[in-house]
Backbone and ligand atoms as CSV (ligand in chain L), in Angstrom:
chain,resi,resn,atom,element,x,y,z
A,1,MET,N,N,67.035,155.049,59.197
A,1,MET,CA,C,66.579,153.678,58.934
A,1,MET,C,C,65.636,153.672,57.738
A,2,LYS,N,N,65.886,152.740,56.821
A,2,LYS,CA,C,65.074,152.660,55.601
A,2,LYS,C,C,63.891,151.704,55.845
A,3,ILE,N,N,62.701,152.186,55.645
A,3,ILE,CA,C,61.502,151.344,55.850
A,3,ILE,C,C,61.078,150.766,54.498
A,4,PRO,N,N,60.851,149.445,54.424
A,4,PRO,CA,C,60.454,148.826,53.146
A,4,PRO,C,C,59.155,149.429,52.646
A,5,ALA,N,N,58.966,149.323,51.342
A,5,ALA,CA,C,57.808,149.933,50.688
A,5,ALA,C,C,56.498,149.391,51.247
A,6,ASN,N,N,56.458,148.092,51.604
A,6,ASN,CA,C,55.199,147.515,52.117
A,6,ASN,C,C,54.990,147.802,53.612
A,7,GLY,N,N,55.997,148.419,54.247
A,7,GLY,CA,C,55.830,148.814,55.645
A,7,GLY,C,C,56.068,147.705,56.647
A,8,VAL,N,N,56.338,146.464,56.203
A,8,VAL,CA,C,56.567,145.340,57.124
A,8,VAL,C,C,58.072,145.167,57.305
A,9,CYS,N,N,58.484,145.234,58.526
A,9,CYS,CA,C,59.911,145.090,58.815
A,9,CYS,C,C,60.215,143.620,59.076
A,10,MET,N,N,60.874,142.959,58.126
A,10,MET,CA,C,61.155,141.514,58.240
A,10,MET,C,C,62.651,141.290,58.097
A,11,PRO,N,N,63.365,140.999,59.203
A,11,PRO,CA,C,64.806,140.761,59.071
A,11,PRO,C,C,65.085,139.566,58.154
A,12,ALA,N,N,66.161,139.642,57.425
A,12,ALA,CA,C,66.484,138.606,56.441
A,12,ALA,C,C,66.628,137.223,57.093
A,13,GLY,N,N,67.154,137.184,58.290
A,13,GLY,CA,C,67.413,135.878,58.910
A,13,GLY,C,C,66.211,135.272,59.598
A,14,HIS,N,N,65.078,135.947,59.624
A,14,HIS,CA,C,63.955,135.503,60.444
A,14,HIS,C,C,63.435,134.090,60.144
A,15,PRO,N,N,63.231,133.698,58.865
A,15,PRO,CA,C,62.643,132.362,58.636
A,15,PRO,C,C,63.487,131.238,59.218
A,16,ALA,N,N,64.780,131.419,59.291
A,16,ALA,CA,C,65.660,130.343,59.775
A,16,ALA,C,C,65.689,130.275,61.299
A,17,SER,N,N,65.367,131.367,61.957
A,17,SER,CA,C,65.652,131.408,63.391
A,17,SER,C,C,64.810,130.406,64.171
A,18,ARG,N,N,63.557,130.157,63.765
A,18,ARG,CA,C,62.747,129.190,64.524
A,18,ARG,C,C,63.338,127.783,64.366
A,19,ARG,N,N,63.806,127.468,63.149
A,19,ARG,CA,C,64.395,126.155,62.902
A,19,ARG,C,C,65.649,125.969,63.770
A,20,GLU,N,N,66.431,127.024,63.889
A,20,GLU,CA,C,67.654,126.929,64.702
A,20,GLU,C,C,67.318,126.599,66.158
A,21,ILE,N,N,66.247,127.187,66.648
A,21,ILE,CA,C,65.852,126.911,68.037
A,21,ILE,C,C,65.435,125.450,68.179
A,22,MET,N,N,64.676,124.931,67.188
A,22,MET,CA,C,64.200,123.548,67.276
A,22,MET,C,C,65.363,122.554,67.241
A,23,ILE,N,N,66.436,122.913,66.551
A,23,ILE,CA,C,67.626,122.031,66.517
A,23,ILE,C,C,68.406,122.162,67.822
A,24,ALA,N,N,68.454,123.386,68.330
A,24,ALA,CA,C,69.273,123.653,69.509
A,24,ALA,C,C,68.760,122.908,70.740
A,25,ILE,N,N,67.447,122.755,70.879
A,25,ILE,CA,C,66.910,122.127,72.088
A,25,ILE,C,C,67.306,120.640,72.193
A,26,PRO,N,N,67.049,119.816,71.139
A,26,PRO,CA,C,67.459,118.397,71.280
A,26,PRO,C,C,68.960,118.234,71.471
A,27,THR,N,N,69.755,119.083,70.826
A,27,THR,CA,C,71.214,118.991,70.986
A,27,THR,C,C,71.583,119.237,72.447
A,28,GLY,N,N,70.940,120.209,73.040
A,28,GLY,CA,C,71.200,120.504,74.449
A,28,GLY,C,C,70.815,119.351,75.344
A,29,LEU,N,N,69.681,118.717,75.043
A,29,LEU,CA,C,69.232,117.573,75.839
A,29,LEU,C,C,70.213,116.414,75.717
A,30,MET,N,N,70.702,116.193,74.494
A,30,MET,CA,C,71.633,115.088,74.283
A,30,MET,C,C,72.941,115.323,75.034
A,31,ALA,N,N,73.417,116.548,74.997
A,31,ALA,CA,C,74.656,116.875,75.722
A,31,ALA,C,C,74.460,116.608,77.203
A,32,GLY,N,N,73.291,116.949,77.719
A,32,GLY,CA,C,73.001,116.692,79.126
A,32,GLY,C,C,72.971,115.220,79.428
A,33,ALA,N,N,72.376,114.424,78.524
A,33,ALA,CA,C,72.287,112.980,78.737
A,33,ALA,C,C,73.674,112.343,78.714
A,34,VAL,N,N,74.510,112.798,77.800
A,34,VAL,CA,C,75.879,112.253,77.704
A,34,VAL,C,C,76.648,112.568,78.984
A,35,MET,N,N,76.473,113.790,79.478
A,35,MET,CA,C,77.182,114.155,80.711
A,35,MET,C,C,76.690,113.308,81.886
A,36,ALA,N,N,75.364,113.043,81.914
A,36,ALA,CA,C,74.806,112.228,82.984
A,36,ALA,C,C,75.365,110.809,82.914
A,37,LEU,N,N,75.490,110.262,81.692
A,37,LEU,CA,C,76.030,108.914,81.518
A,37,LEU,C,C,77.479,108.850,81.972
A,38,GLN,N,N,78.242,109.885,81.630
A,38,GLN,CA,C,79.649,109.898,82.026
A,38,GLN,C,C,79.772,109.941,83.542
A,39,ALA,N,N,78.895,110.721,84.177
A,39,ALA,CA,C,78.921,110.802,85.628
A,39,ALA,C,C,78.579,109.447,86.227
A,40,PHE,N,N,77.618,108.734,85.599
A,40,PHE,CA,C,77.215,107.425,86.098
A,40,PHE,C,C,78.359,106.418,85.940
A,41,ALA,N,N,79.008,106.454,84.760
A,41,ALA,CA,C,80.084,105.503,84.476
A,41,ALA,C,C,81.262,105.727,85.416
A,42,ALA,N,N,81.436,106.961,85.853
A,42,ALA,CA,C,82.573,107.263,86.711
A,42,ALA,C,C,82.371,106.722,88.131
A,43,GLN,N,N,81.135,106.365,88.458
A,43,GLN,CA,C,80.841,105.905,89.807
A,43,GLN,C,C,81.465,104.533,90.065
A,44,ASP,N,N,82.164,104.391,91.175
A,44,ASP,CA,C,82.724,103.093,91.584
A,44,ASP,C,C,83.557,102.450,90.496
A,45,SER,N,N,84.202,103.224,89.668
A,45,SER,CA,C,84.902,102.625,88.540
A,45,SER,C,C,86.410,102.550,88.785
A,46,LYS,N,N,86.822,102.819,90.002
A,46,LYS,CA,C,88.252,102.743,90.307
A,46,LYS,C,C,88.446,101.878,91.544
A,47,ALA,N,N,89.451,101.006,91.478
A,47,ALA,CA,C,89.743,100.168,92.628
A,47,ALA,C,C,91.251,99.975,92.694
A,48,THR,N,N,91.730,99.718,93.888
A,48,THR,CA,C,93.167,99.561,94.087
A,48,THR,C,C,93.455,98.229,94.767
A,49,ILE,N,N,94.468,97.552,94.264
A,49,ILE,CA,C,94.957,96.323,94.895
A,49,ILE,C,C,96.383,96.598,95.358
A,50,THR,N,N,96.618,96.353,96.616
A,50,THR,CA,C,97.942,96.603,97.189
A,50,THR,C,C,98.738,95.306,97.221
A,51,ILE,N,N,100.002,95.407,96.877
A,51,ILE,CA,C,100.893,94.249,96.971
A,51,ILE,C,C,101.828,94.498,98.147
A,52,ASP,N,N,101.775,93.612,99.119
A,52,ASP,CA,C,102.671,93.751,100.280
A,52,ASP,C,C,102.874,92.384,100.902
A,53,ASN,N,N,104.076,92.151,101.390
A,53,ASN,CA,C,104.413,90.903,102.072
A,53,ASN,C,C,103.980,89.673,101.251
A,54,PHE,N,N,104.300,89.700,99.935
A,54,PHE,CA,C,104.007,88.587,99.022
A,54,PHE,C,C,102.511,88.282,98.926
A,55,THR,N,N,101.696,89.318,99.071
A,55,THR,CA,C,100.247,89.104,99.052
A,55,THR,C,C,99.559,90.215,98.259
A,56,PHE,N,N,98.586,89.811,97.442
A,56,PHE,CA,C,97.705,90.783,96.792
A,56,PHE,C,C,96.527,91.045,97.732
A,57,ALA,N,N,96.230,92.313,97.988
A,57,ALA,CA,C,95.121,92.620,98.879
A,57,ALA,C,C,94.227,93.716,98.281
A,58,PRO,N,N,92.918,93.449,98.097
A,58,PRO,CA,C,92.280,92.164,98.384
A,58,PRO,C,C,92.673,91.109,97.346
A,59,ALA,N,N,92.721,89.858,97.782
A,59,ALA,CA,C,93.082,88.761,96.888
A,59,ALA,C,C,91.994,88.555,95.838
A,60,GLU,N,N,90.763,88.882,96.212
A,60,GLU,CA,C,89.648,88.766,95.272
A,60,GLU,C,C,88.906,90.090,95.262
A,61,LEU,N,N,88.737,90.641,94.062
A,61,LEU,CA,C,88.107,91.955,93.935
A,61,LEU,C,C,87.005,91.873,92.885
A,62,THR,N,N,85.822,92.392,93.207
A,62,THR,CA,C,84.713,92.414,92.254
A,62,THR,C,C,84.432,93.856,91.855
A,63,VAL,N,N,84.403,94.097,90.533
A,63,VAL,CA,C,84.183,95.458,90.021
A,63,VAL,C,C,83.219,95.407,88.837
A,64,PRO,N,N,82.549,96.523,88.524
A,64,PRO,CA,C,81.715,96.563,87.315
A,64,PRO,C,C,82.568,96.746,86.054
A,65,VAL,N,N,82.020,96.321,84.905
A,65,VAL,CA,C,82.707,96.508,83.622
A,65,VAL,C,C,83.065,97.977,83.437
A,66,GLY,N,N,84.234,98.219,82.896
A,66,GLY,CA,C,84.688,99.591,82.668
A,66,GLY,C,C,85.571,100.116,83.786
A,67,SER,N,N,85.740,99.310,84.813
A,67,SER,CA,C,86.528,99.765,85.958
A,67,SER,C,C,88.018,99.778,85.663
A,68,VAL,N,N,88.663,100.735,86.276
A,68,VAL,CA,C,90.127,100.803,86.224
A,68,VAL,C,C,90.646,100.247,87.545
A,69,VAL,N,N,91.448,99.208,87.447
A,69,VAL,CA,C,92.043,98.631,88.655
A,69,VAL,C,C,93.530,98.953,88.650
A,70,THR,N,N,93.995,99.462,89.777
A,70,THR,CA,C,95.404,99.828,89.910
A,70,THR,C,C,96.062,98.966,90.986
A,71,TRP,N,N,97.168,98.344,90.609
A,71,TRP,CA,C,97.962,97.588,91.573
A,71,TRP,C,C,99.119,98.483,92.010
A,72,ILE,N,N,99.381,98.523,93.293
A,72,ILE,CA,C,100.514,99.294,93.820
A,72,ILE,C,C,101.406,98.354,94.614
A,73,ASN,N,N,102.683,98.356,94.292
A,73,ASN,CA,C,103.617,97.501,95.024
A,73,ASN,C,C,104.136,98.222,96.257
A,74,ARG,N,N,103.650,97.803,97.419
A,74,ARG,CA,C,104.119,98.390,98.686
A,74,ARG,C,C,105.173,97.490,99.338
A,75,ASP,N,N,105.528,96.423,98.619
A,75,ASP,CA,C,106.522,95.502,99.170
A,75,ASP,C,C,107.918,96.059,98.899
A,76,ASP,N,N,108.914,95.525,99.619
A,76,ASP,CA,C,110.266,96.045,99.389
A,76,ASP,C,C,111.044,95.216,98.377
A,77,ILE,N,N,110.338,94.337,97.661
A,77,ILE,CA,C,110.968,93.621,96.554
A,77,ILE,C,C,110.047,93.704,95.335
A,78,PRO,N,N,110.610,93.522,94.120
A,78,PRO,CA,C,109.782,93.649,92.921
A,78,PRO,C,C,108.790,92.487,92.755
A,79,HIS,N,N,107.655,92.798,92.142
A,79,HIS,CA,C,106.649,91.798,91.792
A,79,HIS,C,C,106.119,92.105,90.399
A,80,THR,N,N,105.529,91.098,89.772
A,80,THR,CA,C,104.861,91.327,88.493
A,80,THR,C,C,103.401,90.889,88.629
A,81,ILE,N,N,102.598,91.257,87.662
A,81,ILE,CA,C,101.200,90.828,87.627
A,81,ILE,C,C,100.984,90.186,86.267
A,82,VAL,N,N,100.653,88.893,86.282
A,82,VAL,CA,C,100.493,88.151,85.042
A,82,VAL,C,C,99.141,87.452,85.058
A,83,GLU,N,N,98.265,87.873,84.157
A,83,GLU,CA,C,96.940,87.247,84.077
A,83,GLU,C,C,97.096,85.890,83.391
A,84,ASN,N,N,96.329,84.894,83.865
A,84,ASN,CA,C,96.494,83.514,83.376
A,84,ASN,C,C,96.335,83.401,81.861
A,85,ASN,N,N,95.453,84.190,81.270
A,85,ASN,CA,C,95.236,84.146,79.817
A,85,ASN,C,C,95.934,85.299,79.102
A,86,LYS,N,N,96.920,85.875,79.770
A,86,LYS,CA,C,97.722,86.988,79.219
A,86,LYS,C,C,96.878,88.202,78.833
A,87,THR,N,N,95.746,88.383,79.531
A,87,THR,CA,C,94.931,89.588,79.309
A,87,THR,C,C,95.746,90.813,79.683
A,88,PHE,N,N,96.520,90.693,80.735
A,88,PHE,CA,C,97.461,91.747,81.090
A,88,PHE,C,C,98.675,91.105,81.740
A,89,ARG,N,N,99.796,91.785,81.616
A,89,ARG,CA,C,101.066,91.244,82.108
A,89,ARG,C,C,102.011,92.422,82.284
A,90,THR,N,N,102.636,92.527,83.424
A,90,THR,CA,C,103.503,93.684,83.662
A,90,THR,C,C,104.970,93.262,83.692
A,91,LYS,N,N,105.809,94.266,83.559
A,91,LYS,CA,C,107.218,94.088,83.884
A,91,LYS,C,C,107.324,94.088,85.410
A,92,ALA,N,N,108.528,93.895,85.925
A,92,ALA,CA,C,108.699,93.915,87.373
A,92,ALA,C,C,108.378,95.310,87.905
A,93,LEU,N,N,107.501,95.322,88.896
A,93,LEU,CA,C,107.154,96.588,89.551
A,93,LEU,C,C,108.001,96.731,90.803
A,94,ASP,N,N,108.801,97.770,90.834
A,94,ASP,CA,C,109.602,98.027,92.036
A,94,ASP,C,C,108.704,98.617,93.128
A,95,THR,N,N,109.291,98.796,94.286
A,95,THR,CA,C,108.549,99.394,95.404
A,95,THR,C,C,107.936,100.721,94.986
A,96,GLU,N,N,106.648,100.875,95.269
A,96,GLU,CA,C,105.860,102.085,94.974
A,96,GLU,C,C,105.508,102.232,93.494
A,97,ASP,N,N,105.939,101.276,92.649
A,97,ASP,CA,C,105.480,101.299,91.254
A,97,ASP,C,C,104.024,100.856,91.222
A,98,SER,N,N,103.298,101.342,90.208
A,98,SER,CA,C,101.914,100.928,90.073
A,98,SER,C,C,101.598,100.590,88.620
A,99,TYR,N,N,100.547,99.836,88.438
A,99,TYR,CA,C,100.090,99.433,87.111
A,99,TYR,C,C,98.574,99.487,87.109
A,100,SER,N,N,98.011,100.063,86.029
A,100,SER,CA,C,96.558,100.154,85.930
A,100,SER,C,C,96.066,99.410,84.703
A,101,PHE,N,N,94.937,98.732,84.846
A,101,PHE,CA,C,94.304,98.034,83.733
A,101,PHE,C,C,92.816,98.327,83.755
A,102,THR,N,N,92.261,98.631,82.565
A,102,THR,CA,C,90.823,98.890,82.447
A,102,THR,C,C,90.122,97.619,81.988
A,103,PHE,N,N,89.181,97.144,82.795
A,103,PHE,CA,C,88.449,95.920,82.465
A,103,PHE,C,C,87.216,96.267,81.635
A,104,THR,N,N,87.280,95.953,80.345
A,104,THR,CA,C,86.193,96.317,79.432
A,104,THR,C,C,85.263,95.136,79.144
A,105,THR,N,N,85.607,93.939,79.617
A,105,THR,CA,C,84.722,92.796,79.425
A,105,THR,C,C,84.494,92.093,80.764
A,106,ALA,N,N,83.287,91.528,80.887
A,106,ALA,CA,C,82.954,90.811,82.107
A,106,ALA,C,C,83.689,89.471,82.131
A,107,GLY,N,N,83.901,88.959,83.334
A,107,GLY,CA,C,84.546,87.649,83.452
A,107,GLY,C,C,85.384,87.594,84.716
A,108,THR,N,N,86.051,86.445,84.880
A,108,THR,CA,C,86.927,86.259,86.029
A,108,THR,C,C,88.365,86.237,85.532
A,109,PHE,N,N,89.177,87.079,86.108
A,109,PHE,CA,C,90.566,87.217,85.675
A,109,PHE,C,C,91.477,86.786,86.824
A,110,ASN,N,N,92.076,85.623,86.675
A,110,ASN,CA,C,93.011,85.106,87.686
A,110,ASN,C,C,94.416,85.540,87.292
A,111,TYR,N,N,95.167,85.961,88.269
A,111,TYR,CA,C,96.529,86.401,87.976
A,111,TYR,C,C,97.473,85.951,89.084
A,112,ILE,N,N,98.747,85.943,88.734
A,112,ILE,CA,C,99.784,85.577,89.692
A,112,ILE,C,C,100.919,86.597,89.593
A,113,CYS,N,N,101.863,86.506,90.490
A,113,CYS,CA,C,103.124,87.216,90.310
A,113,CYS,C,C,104.048,86.265,89.554
A,114,GLY,N,N,104.562,86.723,88.432
A,114,GLY,CA,C,105.410,85.868,87.614
A,114,GLY,C,C,106.705,85.479,88.301
A,115,LEU,N,N,107.138,86.292,89.285
A,115,LEU,CA,C,108.376,86.007,90.011
A,115,LEU,C,C,108.127,85.081,91.196
A,116,HIS,N,N,106.916,85.128,91.722
A,116,HIS,CA,C,106.543,84.312,92.879
A,116,HIS,C,C,105.160,83.732,92.593
A,117,PRO,N,N,105.125,82.639,91.824
A,117,PRO,CA,C,103.833,82.140,91.322
A,117,PRO,C,C,102.855,81.691,92.424
A,118,PHE,N,N,103.348,81.566,93.643
A,118,PHE,CA,C,102.410,81.235,94.741
A,118,PHE,C,C,101.550,82.446,95.117
A,119,MET,N,N,101.943,83.628,94.643
A,119,MET,CA,C,101.118,84.823,94.880
A,119,MET,C,C,99.993,84.834,93.855
A,120,MET,N,N,98.760,84.744,94.334
A,120,MET,CA,C,97.624,84.660,93.430
A,120,MET,C,C,96.567,85.699,93.773
A,121,GLY,N,N,95.894,86.172,92.738
A,121,GLY,CA,C,94.793,87.110,92.929
A,121,GLY,C,C,93.744,86.903,91.865
A,122,LYS,N,N,92.609,87.549,92.064
A,122,LYS,CA,C,91.486,87.351,91.156
A,122,LYS,C,C,90.677,88.639,91.073
A,123,VAL,N,N,90.338,89.032,89.837
A,123,VAL,CA,C,89.425,90.166,89.652
A,123,VAL,C,C,88.182,89.632,88.958
A,124,ILE,N,N,87.034,89.836,89.577
A,124,ILE,CA,C,85.753,89.424,88.989
A,124,ILE,C,C,85.080,90.672,88.439
A,125,VAL,N,N,84.814,90.667,87.129
A,125,VAL,CA,C,84.212,91.831,86.475
A,125,VAL,C,C,82.768,91.506,86.135
A,126,LYS,N,N,81.860,92.255,86.740
A,126,LYS,CA,C,80.416,92.028,86.541
A,126,LYS,C,C,79.917,92.889,85.388
A,127,PRO,N,N,78.984,92.348,84.575
A,127,PRO,CA,C,78.445,93.129,83.457
A,127,PRO,C,C,77.712,94.382,83.944
L,1,CU,CU,CU,106.243,88.638,93.423
């Protein structure tokens, strides 16, 4: 091992290493915060509406913004889901077909079955 003339052993990378640590800590904290937010957003963010016997159940569903709502057709005939303001609209869903929609804005979403307009449902999205 070669010892420098002044006798002080100073690795070339040393001045940068403290700065790297100072950057690494906030980055780690931010990653933790993002993961915590994702865990929070995932809470109660999924709901299912069953279609059976010409009925949406529950007929009225309240969910927080960001929720994914899935409709499943358990009836033995096809149904569609058509939101009154065309926010979402499906093709005919056969038995056991499903459709998912993510509600990204708050509001009340009234929908019907396009094949049987007397079938009505409502999703209320809270901010
Ligand atoms: Cu129908």
